[in-house]
N, CA, C and O atoms as a GROMACS GRO file, in nm:
protein
  536
    1UNK      N    1  -2.647  -6.483  -7.933
    1UNK     CA    2  -2.776  -6.539  -7.967
    1UNK      C    3  -2.867  -6.434  -8.031
    1UNK      O    4  -2.940  -6.465  -8.125
    2UNK      N    5  -2.864  -6.311  -7.981
    2UNK     CA    6  -2.951  -6.209  -8.038
    2UNK      C    7  -2.906  -6.169  -8.179
    2UNK      O    8  -2.989  -6.129  -8.260
    3UNK      N    9  -2.778  -6.178  -8.208
    3UNK     CA   10  -2.734  -6.141  -8.342
    3UNK      C   11  -2.781  -6.242  -8.446
    3UNK      O   12  -2.797  -6.206  -8.563
    4UNK      N   13  -2.803  -6.366  -8.406
    4UNK     CA   14  -2.855  -6.466  -8.500
    4UNK      C   15  -3.002  -6.441  -8.532
    4UNK      O   16  -3.049  -6.475  -8.641
    5UNK      N   17  -3.075  -6.383  -8.439
    5UNK     CA   18  -3.218  -6.359  -8.459
    5UNK      C   19  -3.247  -6.227  -8.530
    5UNK      O   20  -3.360  -6.206  -8.575
    6UNK      N   21  -3.149  -6.140  -8.542
    6UNK     CA   22  -3.171  -6.010  -8.606
    6UNK      C   23  -3.220  -6.023  -8.750
    6UNK      O   24  -3.316  -5.954  -8.786
    7UNK      N   25  -3.161  -6.109  -8.834
    7UNK     CA   26  -3.214  -6.121  -8.971
    7UNK      C   27  -3.356  -6.176  -8.974
    7UNK      O   28  -3.436  -6.137  -9.059
    8UNK      N   29  -3.389  -6.266  -8.881
    8UNK     CA   30  -3.524  -6.321  -8.876
    8UNK      C   31  -3.625  -6.214  -8.837
    8UNK      O   32  -3.734  -6.207  -8.893
    9UNK      N   33  -3.589  -6.130  -8.740
    9UNK     CA   34  -3.677  -6.020  -8.700
    9UNK      C   35  -3.698  -5.922  -8.816
    9UNK      O   36  -3.810  -5.876  -8.838
   10UNK      N   37  -3.593  -5.892  -8.888
   10UNK     CA   38  -3.603  -5.802  -9.002
   10UNK      C   39  -3.694  -5.861  -9.109
   10UNK      O   40  -3.778  -5.791  -9.165
   11UNK      N   41  -3.678  -5.990  -9.137
   11UNK     CA   42  -3.761  -6.058  -9.235
   11UNK      C   43  -3.908  -6.056  -9.193
   11UNK      O   44  -3.996  -6.028  -9.275
   12UNK      N   45  -3.934  -6.084  -9.067
   12UNK     CA   46  -4.072  -6.082  -9.017
   12UNK      C   47  -4.134  -5.943  -9.025
   12UNK      O   48  -4.251  -5.928  -9.059
   13UNK      N   49  -4.055  -5.841  -8.996
   13UNK     CA   50  -4.105  -5.704  -9.003
   13UNK      C   51  -4.143  -5.669  -9.147
   13UNK      O   52  -4.249  -5.611  -9.171
   14UNK      N   53  -4.057  -5.705  -9.243
   14UNK     CA   54  -4.088  -5.679  -9.384
   14UNK      C   55  -4.210  -5.758  -9.429
   14UNK      O   56  -4.292  -5.706  -9.505
   15UNK      N   57  -4.224  -5.881  -9.384
   15UNK     CA   58  -4.338  -5.964  -9.422
   15UNK      C   59  -4.468  -5.903  -9.369
   15UNK      O   60  -4.569  -5.904  -9.440
   16UNK      N   61  -4.466  -5.850  -9.248
   16UNK     CA   62  -4.586  -5.788  -9.191
   16UNK      C   63  -4.621  -5.661  -9.268
   16UNK      O   64  -4.738  -5.635  -9.296
   17UNK      N   65  -4.520  -5.582  -9.304
   17UNK     CA   66  -4.545  -5.459  -9.381
   17UNK      C   67  -4.606  -5.492  -9.516
   17UNK      O   68  -4.701  -5.426  -9.559
   18UNK      N   69  -4.552  -5.593  -9.584
   18UNK     CA   70  -4.607  -5.632  -9.715
   18UNK      C   71  -4.749  -5.685  -9.702
   18UNK      O   72  -4.833  -5.658  -9.788
   19UNK      N   73  -4.776  -5.760  -9.597
   19UNK     CA   74  -4.910  -5.812  -9.576
   19UNK      C   75  -5.010  -5.699  -9.551
   19UNK      O   76  -5.120  -5.700  -9.606
   20UNK      N   77  -4.972  -5.603  -9.468
   20UNK     CA   78  -5.060  -5.489  -9.441
   20UNK      C   79  -5.083  -5.405  -9.567
   20UNK      O   80  -5.194  -5.356  -9.589
   21UNK      N   81  -4.979  -5.389  -9.648
   21UNK     CA   82  -4.994  -5.313  -9.772
   21UNK      C   83  -5.088  -5.383  -9.869
   21UNK      O   84  -5.164  -5.318  -9.940
   22UNK      N   85  -5.083  -5.516  -9.872
   22UNK     CA   86  -5.171  -5.592  -9.962
   22UNK      C   87  -5.316  -5.586  -9.916
   22UNK      O   88  -5.408  -5.591  -9.998
   23UNK      N   89  -5.338  -5.576  -9.786
   23UNK     CA   90  -5.473  -5.572  -9.732
   23UNK      C   91  -5.534  -5.433  -9.728
   23UNK      O   92  -5.654  -5.417  -9.708
   24UNK      N   93  -5.451  -5.330  -9.748
   24UNK     CA   94  -5.499  -5.192  -9.742
   24UNK      C   95  -5.593  -5.164  -9.859
   24UNK      O   96  -5.573  -5.217  -9.968
   25UNK      N   97  -5.695  -5.081  -9.837
   25UNK     CA   98  -5.786  -5.048  -9.947
   25UNK      C   99  -5.715  -4.965 -10.053
   25UNK      O  100  -5.616  -4.896 -10.024
   26UNK      N  101  -5.764  -4.971 -10.174
   26UNK     CA  102  -5.706  -4.894 -10.284
   26UNK      C  103  -5.728  -4.745 -10.258
   26UNK      O  104  -5.829  -4.708 -10.198
   27UNK      N  105  -5.636  -4.661 -10.301
   27UNK     CA  106  -5.654  -4.517 -10.281
   27UNK      C  107  -5.775  -4.466 -10.358
   27UNK      O  108  -5.820  -4.527 -10.455
   28UNK      N  109  -5.827  -4.352 -10.314
   28UNK     CA  110  -5.950  -4.298 -10.372
   28UNK      C  111  -5.935  -4.267 -10.520
   28UNK      O  112  -6.030  -4.283 -10.596
   29UNK      N  113  -5.815  -4.221 -10.563
   29UNK     CA  114  -5.801  -4.184 -10.704
   29UNK      C  115  -5.806  -4.304 -10.796
   29UNK      O  116  -5.825  -4.286 -10.917
   30UNK      N  117  -5.789  -4.426 -10.745
   30UNK     CA  118  -5.797  -4.545 -10.830
   30UNK      C  119  -5.941  -4.571 -10.873
   30UNK      O  120  -5.964  -4.637 -10.974
   31UNK      N  121  -6.037  -4.520 -10.798
   31UNK     CA  122  -6.177  -4.542 -10.830
   31UNK      C  123  -6.239  -4.423 -10.903
   31UNK      O  124  -6.361  -4.417 -10.921
   32UNK      N  125  -6.157  -4.330 -10.946
   32UNK     CA  126  -6.209  -4.210 -11.010
   32UNK      C  127  -6.275  -4.244 -11.143
   32UNK      O  128  -6.230  -4.333 -11.216
   33UNK      N  129  -6.381  -4.172 -11.173
   33UNK     CA  130  -6.450  -4.192 -11.300
   33UNK      C  131  -6.437  -4.065 -11.383
   33UNK      O  132  -6.402  -3.959 -11.331
   34UNK      N  133  -6.465  -4.077 -11.510
   34UNK     CA  134  -6.454  -3.962 -11.600
   34UNK      C  135  -6.565  -3.862 -11.570
   34UNK      O  136  -6.682  -3.899 -11.557
   35UNK      N  137  -6.529  -3.738 -11.559
   35UNK     CA  138  -6.624  -3.630 -11.536
   35UNK      C  139  -6.609  -3.529 -11.650
   35UNK      O  140  -6.503  -3.469 -11.664
   36UNK      N  141  -6.712  -3.510 -11.732
   36UNK     CA  142  -6.698  -3.419 -11.846
   36UNK      C  143  -6.673  -3.274 -11.806
   36UNK      O  144  -6.626  -3.194 -11.887
   37UNK      N  145  -6.705  -3.238 -11.681
   37UNK     CA  146  -6.682  -3.102 -11.635
   37UNK      C  147  -6.542  -3.084 -11.578
   37UNK      O  148  -6.503  -2.972 -11.546
   38UNK      N  149  -6.467  -3.191 -11.566
   38UNK     CA  150  -6.333  -3.184 -11.509
   38UNK      C  151  -6.234  -3.128 -11.611
   38UNK      O  152  -6.262  -3.120 -11.730
   39UNK      N  153  -6.119  -3.090 -11.561
   39UNK     CA  154  -6.012  -3.038 -11.644
   39UNK      C  155  -5.900  -3.141 -11.650
   39UNK      O  156  -5.865  -3.201 -11.548
   40UNK      N  157  -5.845  -3.162 -11.767
   40UNK     CA  158  -5.734  -3.254 -11.785
   40UNK      C  159  -5.620  -3.178 -11.852
   40UNK      O  160  -5.639  -3.118 -11.958
   41UNK      N  161  -5.503  -3.181 -11.792
   41UNK     CA  162  -5.385  -3.116 -11.848
   41UNK      C  163  -5.283  -3.224 -11.882
   41UNK      O  164  -5.248  -3.306 -11.797
   42UNK      N  165  -5.234  -3.224 -12.005
   42UNK     CA  166  -5.130  -3.316 -12.047
   42UNK      C  167  -5.010  -3.236 -12.094
   42UNK      O  168  -5.024  -3.138 -12.167
   43UNK      N  169  -4.891  -3.279 -12.051
   43UNK     CA  170  -4.768  -3.211 -12.087
   43UNK      C  171  -4.678  -3.310 -12.161
   43UNK      O  172  -4.658  -3.423 -12.116
   44UNK      N  173  -4.623  -3.266 -12.275
   44UNK     CA  174  -4.526  -3.343 -12.351
   44UNK      C  175  -4.395  -3.266 -12.351
   44UNK      O  176  -4.394  -3.145 -12.376
   45UNK      N  177  -4.286  -3.334 -12.322
   45UNK     CA  178  -4.156  -3.266 -12.317
   45UNK      C  179  -4.078  -3.297 -12.445
   45UNK      O  180  -4.034  -3.410 -12.467
   46UNK      N  181  -4.063  -3.195 -12.529
   46UNK     CA  182  -3.981  -3.205 -12.649
   46UNK      C  183  -3.863  -3.109 -12.637
   46UNK      O  184  -3.803  -3.071 -12.737
   47UNK      N  185  -3.832  -3.070 -12.516
   47UNK     CA  186  -3.729  -2.969 -12.491
   47UNK      C  187  -3.592  -3.032 -12.473
   47UNK      O  188  -3.579  -3.153 -12.450
   48UNK      N  189  -3.492  -2.949 -12.483
   48UNK     CA  190  -3.355  -2.993 -12.459
   48UNK      C  191  -3.318  -2.983 -12.312
   48UNK      O  192  -3.203  -2.955 -12.280
   49UNK      N  193  -3.413  -3.005 -12.225
   49UNK     CA  194  -3.389  -2.998 -12.081
   49UNK      C  195  -3.491  -3.084 -12.008
   49UNK      O  196  -3.592  -3.126 -12.065
   50UNK      N  197  -3.462  -3.111 -11.882
   50UNK     CA  198  -3.559  -3.177 -11.794
   50UNK      C  199  -3.639  -3.066 -11.727
   50UNK      O  200  -3.581  -2.972 -11.673
   51UNK      N  201  -3.770  -3.077 -11.730
   51UNK     CA  202  -3.856  -2.970 -11.679
   51UNK      C  203  -3.924  -3.012 -11.549
   51UNK      O  204  -3.975  -3.123 -11.536
   52UNK      N  205  -3.923  -2.920 -11.453
   52UNK     CA  206  -4.002  -2.936 -11.331
   52UNK      C  207  -4.135  -2.865 -11.356
   52UNK      O  208  -4.138  -2.744 -11.380
   53UNK      N  209  -4.245  -2.941 -11.352
   53UNK     CA  210  -4.377  -2.885 -11.378
   53UNK      C  211  -4.455  -2.883 -11.247
   53UNK      O  212  -4.454  -2.980 -11.171
   54UNK      N  213  -4.522  -2.773 -11.222
   54UNK     CA  214  -4.607  -2.762 -11.103
   54UNK      C  215  -4.740  -2.701 -11.144
   54UNK      O  216  -4.744  -2.599 -11.213
   55UNK      N  217  -4.848  -2.763 -11.100
   55UNK     CA  218  -4.983  -2.713 -11.126
   55UNK      C  219  -5.046  -2.683 -10.991
   55UNK      O  220  -5.047  -2.769 -10.902
   56UNK      N  221  -5.098  -2.562 -10.974
   56UNK     CA  222  -5.161  -2.521 -10.849
   56UNK      C  223  -5.303  -2.471 -10.879
   56UNK      O  224  -5.327  -2.408 -10.982
   57UNK      N  225  -5.395  -2.500 -10.789
   57UNK     CA  226  -5.532  -2.457 -10.808
   57UNK      C  227  -5.605  -2.453 -10.674
   57UNK      O  228  -5.556  -2.505 -10.574
   58UNK      N  229  -5.721  -2.390 -10.675
   58UNK     CA  230  -5.811  -2.390 -10.559
   58UNK      C  231  -5.929  -2.479 -10.593
   58UNK      O  232  -5.989  -2.466 -10.700
   59UNK      N  233  -5.961  -2.567 -10.502
   59UNK     CA  234  -6.072  -2.660 -10.524
   59UNK      C  235  -6.177  -2.638 -10.415
   59UNK      O  236  -6.144  -2.635 -10.297
   60UNK      N  237  -6.301  -2.623 -10.457
   60UNK     CA  238  -6.410  -2.598 -10.362
   60UNK      C  239  -6.446  -2.728 -10.291
   60UNK      O  240  -6.485  -2.826 -10.355
   61UNK      N  241  -6.434  -2.728 -10.159
   61UNK     CA  242  -6.469  -2.842 -10.076
   61UNK      C  243  -6.621  -2.844 -10.057
   61UNK      O  244  -6.686  -2.742 -10.077
   62UNK      N  245  -6.676  -2.958 -10.019
   62UNK     CA  246  -6.821  -2.968  -9.999
   62UNK      C  247  -6.871  -2.876  -9.887
   62UNK      O  248  -6.989  -2.842  -9.883
   63UNK      N  249  -6.781  -2.835  -9.798
   63UNK     CA  250  -6.819  -2.743  -9.691
   63UNK      C  251  -6.823  -2.598  -9.739
   63UNK      O  252  -6.863  -2.509  -9.664
   64UNK      N  253  -6.780  -2.573  -9.864
   64UNK     CA  254  -6.782  -2.438  -9.918
   64UNK      C  255  -6.650  -2.365  -9.906
   64UNK      O  256  -6.641  -2.249  -9.946
   65UNK      N  257  -6.549  -2.429  -9.853
   65UNK     CA  258  -6.418  -2.367  -9.836
   65UNK      C  259  -6.330  -2.401  -9.956
   65UNK      O  260  -6.333  -2.515 -10.004
   66UNK      N  261  -6.253  -2.304 -10.005
   66UNK     CA  262  -6.158  -2.329 -10.113
   66UNK      C  263  -6.028  -2.384 -10.054
   66UNK      O  264  -5.966  -2.321  -9.969
   67UNK      N  265  -5.989  -2.503 -10.100
   67UNK     CA  266  -5.867  -2.567 -10.053
   67UNK      C  267  -5.759  -2.555 -10.160
   67UNK      O  268  -5.786  -2.578 -10.278
   68UNK      N  269  -5.639  -2.520 -10.119
   68UNK     CA  270  -5.527  -2.511 -10.213
   68UNK      C  271  -5.476  -2.652 -10.242
   68UNK      O  272  -5.449  -2.729 -10.149
   69UNK      N  273  -5.462  -2.686 -10.369
   69UNK     CA  274  -5.411  -2.816 -10.412
   69UNK      C  275  -5.298  -2.794 -10.509
   69UNK      O  276  -5.288  -2.688 -10.572
   70UNK      N  277  -5.211  -2.894 -10.521
   70UNK     CA  278  -5.102  -2.884 -10.618
   70UNK      C  279  -5.061  -3.022 -10.666
   70UNK      O  280  -5.090  -3.123 -10.602
   71UNK      N  281  -4.994  -3.024 -10.780
   71UNK     CA  282  -4.942  -3.146 -10.842
   71UNK      C  283  -4.810  -3.108 -10.906
   71UNK      O  284  -4.800  -3.001 -10.967
   72UNK      N  285  -4.710  -3.193 -10.894
   72UNK     CA  286  -4.582  -3.162 -10.957
   72UNK      C  287  -4.521  -3.288 -11.017
   72UNK      O  288  -4.550  -3.399 -10.974
   73UNK      N  289  -4.439  -3.266 -11.116
   73UNK     CA  290  -4.377  -3.378 -11.187
   73UNK      C  291  -4.250  -3.327 -11.253
   73UNK      O  292  -4.242  -3.211 -11.293
   74UNK      N  293  -4.151  -3.415 -11.265
   74UNK     CA  294  -4.029  -3.384 -11.339
   74UNK      C  295  -4.033  -3.463 -11.469
   74UNK      O  296  -4.044  -3.586 -11.467
   75UNK      N  297  -4.024  -3.393 -11.580
   75UNK     CA  298  -4.037  -3.456 -11.712
   75UNK      C  299  -3.909  -3.444 -11.792
   75UNK      O  300  -3.852  -3.335 -11.804
   76UNK      N  301  -3.863  -3.555 -11.847
   76UNK     CA  302  -3.746  -3.558 -11.933
   76UNK      C  303  -3.790  -3.558 -12.079
   76UNK      O  304  -3.908  -3.571 -12.109
   77UNK      N  305  -3.695  -3.543 -12.168
   77UNK     CA  306  -3.722  -3.542 -12.312
   77UNK      C  307  -3.794  -3.669 -12.355
   77UNK      O  308  -3.753  -3.779 -12.321
   78UNK      N  309  -3.902  -3.652 -12.428
   78UNK     CA  310  -3.978  -3.765 -12.480
   78UNK      C  311  -4.083  -3.821 -12.385
   78UNK      O  312  -4.153  -3.915 -12.421
   79UNK      N  313  -4.094  -3.766 -12.267
   79UNK     CA  314  -4.190  -3.816 -12.168
   79UNK      C  315  -4.314  -3.726 -12.164
   79UNK      O  316  -4.311  -3.612 -12.209
   80UNK      N  317  -4.421  -3.781 -12.110
   80UNK     CA  318  -4.544  -3.703 -12.094
   80UNK      C  319  -4.605  -3.732 -11.958
   80UNK      O  320  -4.574  -3.833 -11.895
   81UNK      N  321  -4.690  -3.643 -11.914
   81UNK     CA  322  -4.760  -3.659 -11.786
   81UNK      C  323  -4.896  -3.592 -11.797
   81UNK      O  324  -4.912  -3.492 -11.866
   82UNK      N  325  -4.994  -3.650 -11.728
   82UNK     CA  326  -5.130  -3.596 -11.729
   82UNK      C  327  -5.179  -3.579 -11.586
   82UNK      O  328  -5.156  -3.665 -11.501
   83UNK      N  329  -5.245  -3.469 -11.561
   83UNK     CA  330  -5.309  -3.446 -11.432
   83UNK      C  331  -5.456  -3.415 -11.460
   83UNK      O  332  -5.490  -3.338 -11.549
   84UNK      N  333  -5.543  -3.478 -11.381
   84UNK     CA  334  -5.687  -3.455 -11.393
   84UNK      C  335  -5.733  -3.380 -11.269
   84UNK      O  336  -5.702  -3.417 -11.156
   85UNK      N  337  -5.806  -3.275 -11.292
   85UNK     CA  338  -5.848  -3.187 -11.183
   85UNK      C  339  -6.001  -3.182 -11.184
   85UNK      O  340  -6.063  -3.174 -11.290
   86UNK      N  341  -6.060  -3.186 -11.066
   86UNK     CA  342  -6.206  -3.189 -11.052
   86UNK      C  343  -6.275  -3.067 -11.112
   86UNK      O  344  -6.209  -2.970 -11.149
   87UNK      N  345  -6.408  -3.072 -11.121
   87UNK     CA  346  -6.483  -2.964 -11.186
   87UNK      C  347  -6.496  -2.837 -11.103
   87UNK      O  348  -6.519  -2.730 -11.160
   88UNK      N  349  -6.482  -2.844 -10.972
   88UNK     CA  350  -6.501  -2.727 -10.886
   88UNK      C  351  -6.369  -2.659 -10.856
   88UNK      O  352  -6.331  -2.645 -10.740
   89UNK      N  353  -6.298  -2.616 -10.960
   89UNK     CA  354  -6.167  -2.555 -10.941
   89UNK      C  355  -6.166  -2.414 -10.996
   89UNK      O  356  -6.249  -2.376 -11.079
   90UNK      N  357  -6.070  -2.337 -10.947
   90UNK     CA  358  -6.047  -2.203 -11.000
   90UNK      C  359  -5.901  -2.167 -10.976
   90UNK      O  360  -5.830  -2.235 -10.902
   91UNK      N  361  -5.857  -2.060 -11.040
   91UNK     CA  362  -5.718  -2.012 -11.030
   91UNK      C  363  -5.618  -2.122 -11.064
   91UNK      O  364  -5.525  -2.148 -10.987
   92UNK      N  365  -5.636  -2.186 -11.176
   92UNK     CA  366  -5.548  -2.294 -11.221
   92UNK      C  367  -5.422  -2.234 -11.281
   92UNK      O  368  -5.427  -2.173 -11.387
   93UNK      N  369  -5.308  -2.252 -11.212
   93UNK     CA  370  -5.181  -2.193 -11.254
   93UNK      C  371  -5.080  -2.302 -11.285
   93UNK      O  372  -5.064  -2.395 -11.206
   94UNK      N  373  -5.013  -2.291 -11.398
   94UNK     CA  374  -4.909  -2.387 -11.439
   94UNK      C  375  -4.776  -2.315 -11.438
   94UNK      O  376  -4.763  -2.205 -11.491
   95UNK      N  377  -4.676  -2.378 -11.375
   95UNK     CA  378  -4.540  -2.324 -11.373
   95UNK      C  379  -4.447  -2.434 -11.419
   95UNK      O  380  -4.456  -2.547 -11.371
   96UNK      N  381  -4.356  -2.402 -11.510
   96UNK     CA  382  -4.252  -2.499 -11.540
   96UNK      C  383  -4.119  -2.428 -11.549
   96UNK      O  384  -4.109  -2.313 -11.590
   97UNK      N  385  -4.016  -2.502 -11.509
   97UNK     CA  386  -3.882  -2.447 -11.500
   97UNK      C  387  -3.783  -2.554 -11.540
   97UNK      O  388  -3.794  -2.668 -11.494
   98UNK      N  389  -3.688  -2.521 -11.626
   98UNK     CA  390  -3.584  -2.619 -11.658
   98UNK      C  391  -3.500  -2.648 -11.534
   98UNK      O  392  -3.465  -2.557 -11.459
   99UNK      N  393  -3.468  -2.775 -11.513
   99UNK     CA  394  -3.380  -2.811 -11.402
   99UNK      C  395  -3.243  -2.752 -11.432
   99UNK      O  396  -3.186  -2.779 -11.537
  100UNK      N  397  -3.192  -2.673 -11.342
  100UNK     CA  398  -3.063  -2.606 -11.362
  100UNK      C  399  -3.076  -2.473 -11.434
  100UNK      O  400  -2.977  -2.401 -11.447
  101UNK      N  401  -3.195  -2.439 -11.479
  101UNK     CA  402  -3.216  -2.312 -11.548
  101UNK      C  403  -3.250  -2.201 -11.450
  101UNK      O  404  -3.289  -2.228 -11.336
  102UNK      N  405  -3.236  -2.080 -11.494
  102UNK     CA  406  -3.262  -1.966 -11.407
  102UNK      C  407  -3.402  -1.908 -11.426
  102UNK      O  408  -3.458  -1.848 -11.335
  103UNK      N  409  -3.459  -1.927 -11.544
  103UNK     CA  410  -3.590  -1.867 -11.570
  103UNK      C  411  -3.700  -1.970 -11.557
  103UNK      O  412  -3.679  -2.090 -11.577
  104UNK      N  413  -3.818  -1.922 -11.523
  104UNK     CA  414  -3.934  -2.010 -11.516
  104UNK      C  415  -4.048  -1.945 -11.594
  104UNK      O  416  -4.050  -1.824 -11.616
  105UNK      N  417  -4.142  -2.028 -11.636
  105UNK     CA  418  -4.254  -1.982 -11.716
  105UNK      C  419  -4.382  -2.011 -11.638
  105UNK      O  420  -4.400  -2.122 -11.587
  106UNK      N  421  -4.470  -1.912 -11.627
  106UNK     CA  422  -4.599  -1.930 -11.559
  106UNK      C  423  -4.710  -1.888 -11.653
  106UNK      O  424  -4.698  -1.790 -11.727
  107UNK      N  425  -4.819  -1.962 -11.651
  107UNK     CA  426  -4.938  -1.921 -11.724
  107UNK      C  427  -5.060  -1.976 -11.655
  107UNK      O  428  -5.052  -2.071 -11.578
  108UNK      N  429  -5.176  -1.916 -11.683
  108UNK     CA  430  -5.301  -1.956 -11.621
  108UNK      C  431  -5.389  -2.026 -11.724
  108UNK      O  432  -5.389  -1.991 -11.842
  109UNK      N  433  -5.464  -2.126 -11.678
  109UNK     CA  434  -5.555  -2.201 -11.763
  109UNK      C  435  -5.696  -2.165 -11.719
  109UNK      O  436  -5.728  -2.171 -11.600
  110UNK      N  437  -5.780  -2.129 -11.814
  110UNK     CA  438  -5.918  -2.094 -11.780
  110UNK      C  439  -6.016  -2.193 -11.840
  110UNK      O  440  -5.996  -2.241 -11.951
  111UNK      N  441  -6.119  -2.223 -11.768
  111UNK     CA  442  -6.222  -2.313 -11.818
  111UNK      C  443  -6.193  -2.459 -11.788
  111UNK      O  444  -6.093  -2.493 -11.726
  112UNK      N  445  -6.284  -2.543 -11.834
  112UNK     CA  446  -6.268  -2.686 -11.814
  112UNK      C  447  -6.249  -2.752 -11.950
  112UNK      O  448  -6.268  -2.689 -12.054
  113UNK      N  449  -6.213  -2.876 -11.948
  113UNK     CA  450  -6.193  -2.950 -12.073
  113UNK      C  451  -6.055  -3.011 -12.078
  113UNK      O  452  -5.989  -3.028 -11.976
  114UNK      N  453  -6.012  -3.044 -12.199
  114UNK     CA  454  -5.882  -3.107 -12.219
  114UNK      C  455  -5.784  -3.004 -12.270
  114UNK      O  456  -5.811  -2.934 -12.368
  115UNK      N  457  -5.670  -2.994 -12.205
  115UNK     CA  458  -5.564  -2.904 -12.247
  115UNK      C  459  -5.437  -2.986 -12.263
  115UNK      O  460  -5.406  -3.071 -12.180
  116UNK      N  461  -5.365  -2.960 -12.369
  116UNK     CA  462  -5.242  -3.032 -12.396
  116UNK      C  463  -5.134  -2.930 -12.433
  116UNK      O  464  -5.156  -2.842 -12.516
  117UNK      N  465  -5.017  -2.943 -12.372
  117UNK     CA  466  -4.909  -2.848 -12.394
  117UNK      C  467  -4.781  -2.922 -12.430
  117UNK      O  468  -4.754  -3.031 -12.379
  118UNK      N  469  -4.703  -2.861 -12.518
  118UNK     CA  470  -4.572  -2.915 -12.555
  118UNK      C  471  -4.468  -2.820 -12.500
  118UNK      O  472  -4.471  -2.700 -12.528
  119UNK      N  473  -4.375  -2.873 -12.422
  119UNK     CA  474  -4.265  -2.794 -12.369
  119UNK      C  475  -4.149  -2.807 -12.467
  119UNK      O  476  -4.114  -2.918 -12.508
  120UNK      N  477  -4.089  -2.694 -12.505
  120UNK     CA  478  -3.975  -2.699 -12.597
  120UNK      C  479  -3.882  -2.584 -12.563
  120UNK      O  480  -3.904  -2.514 -12.464
  121UNK      N  481  -3.780  -2.564 -12.642
  121UNK     CA  482  -3.684  -2.459 -12.617
  121UNK      C  483  -3.557  -2.513 -12.553
  121UNK      O  484  -3.528  -2.633 -12.561
  122UNK      N  485  -3.484  -2.424 -12.489
  122UNK     CA  486  -3.358  -2.460 -12.424
  122UNK      C  487  -3.362  -2.420 -12.278
  122UNK      O  488  -3.459  -2.359 -12.231
  123UNK      N  489  -3.256  -2.454 -12.206
  123UNK     CA  490  -3.246  -2.417 -12.065
  123UNK      C  491  -3.252  -2.265 -12.051
  123UNK      O  492  -3.310  -2.213 -11.955
  124UNK      N  493  -3.192  -2.194 -12.145
  124UNK     CA  494  -3.186  -2.048 -12.137
  124UNK      C  495  -3.313  -1.981 -12.190
  124UNK      O  496  -3.340  -1.865 -12.159
  125UNK      N  497  -3.390  -2.053 -12.271
  125UNK     CA  498  -3.511  -1.996 -12.330
  125UNK      C  499  -3.622  -2.101 -12.330
  125UNK      O  500  -3.658  -2.153 -12.436
  126UNK      N  501  -3.678  -2.133 -12.212
  126UNK     CA  502  -3.786  -2.233 -12.207
  126UNK      C  503  -3.912  -2.178 -12.273
  126UNK      O  504  -3.948  -2.062 -12.254
  127UNK      N  505  -3.980  -2.263 -12.349
  127UNK     CA  506  -4.099  -2.221 -12.421
  127UNK      C  507  -4.205  -2.328 -12.410
  127UNK      O  508  -4.176  -2.443 -12.375
  128UNK      N  509  -4.328  -2.292 -12.441
  128UNK     CA  510  -4.437  -2.388 -12.445
  128UNK      C  511  -4.532  -2.347 -12.557
  128UNK      O  512  -4.536  -2.231 -12.597
  129UNK      N  513  -4.607  -2.445 -12.606
  129UNK     CA  514  -4.710  -2.415 -12.704
  129UNK      C  515  -4.828  -2.506 -12.679
  129UNK      O  516  -4.815  -2.617 -12.628
  130UNK      N  517  -4.944  -2.456 -12.716
  130UNK     CA  518  -5.067  -2.533 -12.701
  130UNK      C  519  -5.071  -2.640 -12.809
  130UNK      O  520  -5.044  -2.611 -12.926
  131UNK      N  521  -5.106  -2.761 -12.771
  131UNK     CA  522  -5.115  -2.873 -12.865
  131UNK      C  523  -5.263  -2.904 -12.884
  131UNK      O  524  -5.330  -2.945 -12.789
  132UNK      N  525  -5.314  -2.887 -13.005
  132UNK     CA  526  -5.457  -2.912 -13.028
  132UNK      C  527  -5.487  -3.057 -13.061
  132UNK      O  528  -5.602  -3.092 -13.084
  133UNK      N  529  -5.385  -3.142 -13.064
  133UNK     CA  530  -5.406  -3.285 -13.090
  133UNK      C  531  -5.373  -3.363 -12.963
  133UNK      O  532  -5.256  -3.370 -12.925
  134UNK      N  533  -5.472  -3.421 -12.897
  134UNK     CA  534  -5.446  -3.493 -12.771
  134UNK      C  535  -5.363  -3.618 -12.791
  134UNK      O  536  -5.333  -3.688 -12.694
   0.00000   0.00000   0.00000
């Protein structure tokens, strides 16, 4: 008798999870507005490899403490990704590494505004260039 009820229990559990997810409030980043003092980084992958991109920075909390934040993404050929970072940031570091490659590239971004980068090269020689056209 209990084996007949197992699929029904599973269905009810999934239905409850879906209902709770539908009733949950939207995440805070969905309500974000444009801030001219914020920094926006966009990456385009034109490379012959899949790139692991990681962006790390310190963000000043309202209490005055610097909190370490990070964002990461895996980008394939022809794909792009954008990360928006608040205005109270410093030590903005970008690292990208070809998946399966041995070398990685690190550089620092200074200031606020829009930055766009194109990743290119090969697994053995990963490269990047600044893109002045958003």
